[in-house]
C-alpha positions as CSV (number, residue, x, y, z in Angstrom):
1,M,1.6,133.3,-17.8
2,P,-2.0,134.5,-17.1
3,T,-4.0,132.4,-14.6
4,D,-7.6,132.2,-13.7
5,H,-7.5,130.6,-10.3
6,P,-10.8,131.2,-8.6
7,L,-9.3,131.0,-5.0
8,S,-6.8,133.7,-5.8
9,P,-8.4,136.6,-7.7
10,G,-5.7,138.5,-9.5
11,G,-3.0,135.9,-8.6
12,A,-2.3,132.2,-8.6
13,T,-3.3,129.4,-6.3
14,L,-0.2,127.4,-5.3
15,A,-0.7,124.2,-3.4
16,I,2.1,122.1,-1.7
17,L,0.8,118.6,-2.0
18,D,2.0,116.5,0.9
19,A,3.2,112.9,0.4
20,N,0.1,111.6,2.1
21,V,-2.2,113.1,-0.6
22,L,0.1,112.2,-3.5
23,L,0.3,108.5,-2.5
24,P,-3.4,107.4,-2.7
25,P,-3.8,106.8,-6.5
26,R,-7.4,107.8,-7.0
27,L,-7.1,110.8,-4.8
28,S,-4.0,112.0,-6.5
29,D,-5.6,111.4,-9.9
30,L,-8.5,113.7,-9.0
31,L,-6.2,116.4,-7.5
32,F,-4.2,116.5,-10.8
33,D,-7.3,116.5,-12.9
34,L,-8.4,119.6,-10.9
35,A,-4.9,121.1,-11.6
36,L,-5.2,120.3,-15.3
37,E,-8.5,122.1,-15.4
38,G,-6.5,125.2,-14.4
39,L,-7.8,125.6,-10.9
40,Y,-4.4,125.7,-9.1
41,H,-0.7,124.9,-9.5
42,P,0.5,121.7,-7.7
43,R,3.9,122.0,-6.0
44,W,6.1,119.7,-4.0
45,T,9.8,119.1,-3.0
46,L,12.4,116.4,-3.3
47,A,11.9,115.7,0.4
48,I,8.2,115.0,-0.3
49,E,9.2,112.8,-3.2
50,S,11.5,110.9,-0.9
51,E,8.6,110.2,1.5
52,F,6.5,109.2,-1.4
53,I,9.0,106.6,-2.6
54,S,9.5,105.3,1.0
55,H,5.8,104.7,1.6
56,F,4.7,103.8,-2.0
57,A,4.7,100.0,-1.5
58,E,2.7,99.9,1.7
59,V,0.1,102.5,0.5
60,V,-0.2,101.6,-3.2
61,L,0.9,98.0,-3.7
62,A,-0.1,96.2,-0.5
63,K,-3.2,94.1,-1.0
64,D,-4.2,93.7,2.6
65,K,-3.3,94.7,6.2
66,K,-0.8,91.9,6.6
67,E,1.1,92.8,3.5
68,R,0.9,96.5,4.3
69,K,2.5,95.8,7.7
70,A,5.3,93.7,6.1
71,M,6.0,96.3,3.4
72,K,6.2,99.1,6.0
73,A,8.8,97.2,8.0
74,A,10.9,96.2,5.0
75,A,13.2,98.3,2.8
76,A,11.7,99.2,-0.6
77,T,12.8,96.8,-3.4
78,P,14.3,98.2,-6.6
79,E,11.0,97.2,-8.4
80,Q,8.9,99.1,-5.9
81,I,11.2,102.1,-6.2
82,N,11.0,102.1,-10.0
83,K,7.2,101.9,-9.8
84,A,7.1,104.9,-7.4
85,K,9.4,106.9,-9.7
86,R,7.3,106.2,-12.7
87,R,4.3,107.5,-10.8
88,L,6.2,110.6,-9.8
89,Q,7.2,111.1,-13.4
90,C,3.5,111.2,-14.3
91,F,3.0,113.9,-11.7
92,R,5.8,116.0,-13.0
93,G,4.5,115.7,-16.5
94,A,1.1,116.9,-15.4
95,A,2.4,119.8,-13.2
96,G,5.1,121.0,-15.6
97,P,8.7,122.0,-14.9
98,A,7.8,124.5,-12.1
99,Y,6.5,121.7,-9.8
100,E,9.7,121.6,-7.7
101,V,10.0,124.0,-4.7
102,L,13.7,124.8,-3.9
103,L,15.3,126.3,-0.8
104,Y,12.8,124.8,1.6
105,D,15.7,123.2,3.5
106,K,17.5,126.6,4.1
107,H,17.5,128.2,7.6
108,E,16.1,131.4,6.1
109,Y,12.7,129.6,5.6
110,Q,12.8,126.9,8.2
111,S,13.4,129.4,11.0
112,K,10.1,131.1,10.1
113,V,8.0,127.9,10.5
114,P,5.8,128.1,13.6
115,L,7.1,126.1,16.6
116,Q,3.8,124.3,16.7
117,V,4.6,122.5,13.5
118,H,5.9,118.9,14.1
119,A,9.6,118.5,13.5
120,G,8.9,115.9,10.8
121,D,6.7,118.3,8.8
122,V,8.9,121.4,9.0
123,H,10.0,120.8,5.5
124,V,6.4,120.9,4.2
125,A,5.6,124.1,6.0
126,S,8.9,125.6,4.9
127,A,8.2,124.9,1.3
128,A,4.9,126.8,1.6
129,L,6.9,129.7,3.1
130,V,9.2,129.8,0.1
131,L,6.3,130.2,-2.2
132,Q,4.7,132.8,0.0
133,T,7.9,134.8,0.3
134,L,8.4,134.7,-3.4
135,A,4.9,136.0,-4.0
136,Q,5.4,138.9,-1.5
137,E,8.8,139.8,-3.1
138,E,7.2,139.9,-6.6
139,G,4.1,141.8,-5.3
140,V,1.6,139.3,-6.7
141,A,-1.7,138.2,-5.1
142,D,-0.9,134.5,-5.0
143,R,-2.5,132.4,-2.3
144,V,-0.5,129.5,-0.8
145,F,-2.0,126.2,0.5
146,V,-0.7,123.1,2.0
147,V,-2.9,120.1,1.2
148,S,-2.3,117.3,3.7
149,D,-4.1,114.6,5.6
150,N,-1.9,115.4,8.6
151,L,-3.4,118.6,9.8
152,A,-2.6,117.9,13.5
153,H,1.2,118.1,12.8
154,L,1.0,121.2,10.5
155,A,-0.4,123.7,13.1
156,V,-3.3,124.9,11.0
157,H,-4.0,128.1,13.0
158,A,-0.4,129.1,13.5
159,M,0.2,128.7,9.7
160,A,-2.9,130.7,8.9
161,A,-1.6,133.5,11.1
162,I,1.4,133.8,8.8
163,G,-0.7,133.6,5.6
164,V,-0.6,129.9,4.6
165,S,-3.8,127.9,4.5
166,V,-3.4,124.3,5.6
167,V,-6.3,122.2,4.5
168,S,-7.3,118.6,4.0
169,P,-7.8,117.3,0.5
170,G,-11.5,117.2,1.0
171,N,-11.6,120.8,2.2
172,F,-9.5,121.8,-0.8
173,I,-11.9,120.1,-3.2
174,D,-14.9,121.7,-1.5
175,L,-13.3,125.2,-1.8
176,L,-12.6,124.7,-5.5
177,N,-16.1,123.4,-6.1
178,A,-17.7,126.4,-4.3
179,A,-15.6,128.8,-6.3
180,A,-15.8,127.2,-9.8
181,P,-18.4,124.4,-9.9
182,A,-18.4,124.0,-13.7
183,R,-14.7,123.5,-13.9
184,V,-14.7,121.1,-11.0
185,D,-17.4,119.2,-12.8
186,N,-15.1,118.9,-15.9
187,A,-12.3,117.5,-13.7
188,L,-14.6,115.0,-12.0
189,Q,-15.9,113.8,-15.4
190,K,-12.3,113.5,-16.6
191,T,-11.3,111.4,-13.6
192,I,-14.2,109.0,-14.3
193,R,-13.5,108.9,-18.0
194,D,-9.8,108.3,-17.8
195,L,-9.6,105.6,-15.2
196,E,-10.2,102.4,-17.0
197,A,-8.0,99.8,-15.3
198,P,-9.8,99.2,-13.1
199,P,-12.9,101.3,-14.1
200,F,-13.8,104.1,-11.7
201,S,-17.6,104.8,-11.6
202,Q,-19.6,107.7,-10.3
203,E,-20.3,105.6,-7.2
204,D,-16.5,105.1,-6.7
205,L,-15.9,108.8,-7.1
206,L,-18.7,109.7,-4.7
207,R,-17.3,107.3,-2.2
208,L,-13.8,108.9,-2.6
209,L,-15.3,112.4,-2.0
210,V,-17.1,111.2,1.1
211,N,-14.2,109.4,2.6
212,R,-11.8,112.3,2.0
213,G,-14.2,114.8,3.6
214,A,-15.4,116.7,0.6
215,K,-18.8,116.7,2.1
216,D,-20.3,119.6,0.1
217,T,-19.0,118.3,-3.2
218,A,-20.2,114.8,-2.4
219,T,-23.7,116.1,-1.5
220,L,-24.0,118.1,-4.7
221,Y,-22.9,115.3,-7.0
222,G,-24.8,112.6,-5.1
223,A,-27.9,114.7,-6.0
224,I,-26.9,115.4,-9.6
225,W,-26.1,111.8,-10.3
226,G,-29.1,110.5,-8.4
227,L,-27.0,108.5,-6.0
228,K,-27.3,108.0,-2.3
229,M,-24.4,109.1,-0.2
230,V,-22.4,106.0,0.2
231,P,-21.4,105.0,3.8
232,S,-17.9,106.1,4.8
233,S,-15.3,103.3,4.7
234,P,-11.5,103.3,4.9
235,P,-10.2,106.0,2.5
236,A,-10.0,104.8,-1.1
237,K,-6.6,104.7,-2.7
């Protein structure tokens, strides 16, 4: 299938989305709207889905710090698990059947992960190496990213040395915006338009961009929308 991915001229942009960027609802809404605009292909694994389900209640459902702490300490309830699975089903529908990366748990790939990668994140790095290896074998000019909020554990420089770009979600959004601003604009407008319960305003989106580190994109749209850069606060869900 032909692609027009601005970060990968002549190939496809494939991004492993870590559980910590899939969990926050508004951030993941925006990331999938960018994918639906045709800017990249989102990918993840069953291990990432397992982490998503394990942490869903504390990240998405908790109303305050006390409740978050309690949910983190407790086993997920059937109701919480079902809510997490429904959210994952939405992701799968948006990404299409090719979302799942296989073989990431095989020694062939895990043995290639740099030693600097934290043991708990080897599965994420290994999934990226599966995609990279497949691209090399097929002789295509695909570019592979890992999008994560846990850069310290994913050995950014060591992964870059073997051809995988590990970036924060804000950095990823900035890269896409620099490469295809009109298409990013379409995605941002879709995010605002589609989120109605509760409503998600331009101010809310600008705050999300600021808090997630998409500084260049936030600066641009703050000027376009005539809004002041909102003060940084704890990352919006």
